[in-house]
N, C-alpha and C positions, 0 to 999 in steps of 0.2 A: 723706575727703580723705587723700591719701598724706602720711606724716610729713614728707618732704622738701619737699613743696608747702606744708605748714603752716609749716615753718621759714622758707621763702622769703617767704611771704605775711604773716607776723607783723610787725607794726610798732606803734609806740606811738601810739595814737589819742588825740588831745587835743581832739577836737571834741565836739559835742553828740550826744546819743542820741535815738532815736525814743521816743515815749511808748508803748512796747510792752513789756510785762513779759517777763522771762526765766523760762521754766518752771522750777519747782523741780527737776525731774528733770535738766534741763541744768545747773543750778547744782551739784547733787550730783555729776554726772559730772565737772564741772570741778574741784571740790574733791577728788574721789577721785583725779584725776590728780596733784594736789599731795600727797595722802597716800601715793601710790605712789612718790614721788620718793626717791632715795637720801638717807641721812643718816649723819653720822659715827658709827661704831660702832653703827649702827641704833638710835640713841637716840630718833629721831622727835620732835625738840624743838619743831616748829612745830605750833600749833593754829590753828583757823580759826573765824571768825564770819562767817556769811553774813547779810547784811542785805537784806531785801526789804520790810520794814514801812515804809509811807510816812511815818509820824510819826517814826520813828527816822532815816530818811533826811533828813527836813526838819531835824531837830536837828543832824545832821552837816553838812548844807549851811550852816547858820547859822554854824558854826565855820570852815568852809572856803569862804567866799563868793566867793573869788577863783578857784576852780578850776572851769573850764568843764565837764569831764566829770562831776564830782561833782554839779554843779547840775542835771543832766538825767538821770542814771542812775536806773534803777528797781531795780538790784541792785548790791551792793557786797560784795566779799570782803575780809575783814580778816585779816591774818596776825599771829599773836601768838607772842612768844617770852618766855623768862625775862628778868626785869629784871637779875638777878645770876646768871649761869649758873655751874654747877659745872663744873670741868674734867673731861673724860672721857678724855683722852689726854695724859699728862704734865701740863703746866700749861695745856693748850689746851681750849677749848670750840669747837664747830663750829656753833653755832646760826644764825649769820648765813649760813654756807654752806648749811646745811640749808634755811633759809627761802628762800634764793635759788634753790636747785634746785627746791623746791616751786612757787615762783612761775613759773619758766620752764616747768615742766610744765603749769601751769594756763594760762599765756599761749598755749601751743601748742594746748591743748584748746579754749580760747576761739576761736582762729583756725579750728581744724578744724570747729567748730560754727557758723562764719560770724558770730560776734559780734566785737566789738572791745573793747579795753581799753588801759589804760596802767598801768605800775608806778609807784605814787606812794609815795615815802618822804621826799624832801627836804622837802616841805611839812610833814610830820609833826614835823620837828625844829625848826620855827619856832614861837615864841609859845605853847609848851606845847600845841600842836595834838594831838599823840598822847595826852597825858594827858587833855585835855578830851574827846576822842572816846572814849578808853578808859573814862572815867567814865560816859558815856552808855551804853556797851555793857556795863558791869558788869565790866570787866577788873580782876582783883585787883591790889593794889599790887606783888606780887612778879612780875608779868608786864608786858609792854609791847607796844603796838601798833607793829609794825615796818614793815609795808607794807599798802597798800590798793590794790584794783583795782576800779574801776567797770566794770560789764559791761553791754553792751547792743548793740542794732543801731545802726549809724551813721546819723546824720541828715544828714550832709554829707560831701562829698568832702574828705578831709584829705590834705595832701601827705605822701608817703612819702619819707624821705631815702634816698639811695642809699648802699649799703655800698661800702667800698673793695674793690679787687680782691684776690684770694687772694694774689698775689705781693707785695702791699704790706704784708701783715700775717702771713703764714705762710711758713715755710721748712722744708726738710728738713735735719736734722743740724746745726743751729747757726744763730745769728743772722746774717742776711744783709742787713739793712737798711743803707742808706747813712747 
């Protein structure tokens, strides 16, 4: 699939997945796209845990029982960053930006391989969800689970929201919005 087609076709899929496993070579290719993302000062601050073990997935599902994609996925990619990042440029750390760039690369790879996914982070902030899942996955205390992406083939048609037009969000040479 052409890059621009993948960009246009990518959307946040919040539906159920087919009970069809995602081959590990596809999961490796997806995560490699994340590893290839840019990072601040090339510090490469994001690490990944790929979960395809049914028992681990069941344990995670028990914690996030309200999340439809997690309840049916057979593969999950977890993005891990430092709990207390060291500054790398003046007083700044860029691990959130690094993680975000990696996730976007992976979402495009997922789309290009004709799978679906959704970027999950808000739910991780509630009721110590990230910490509970992190404990299941053996994430050390100096790291934290930042984002999860369930991956699979869609089991249902899911509505895709329209994007606003170019001229409503982008301008040349200055802010032009009313």
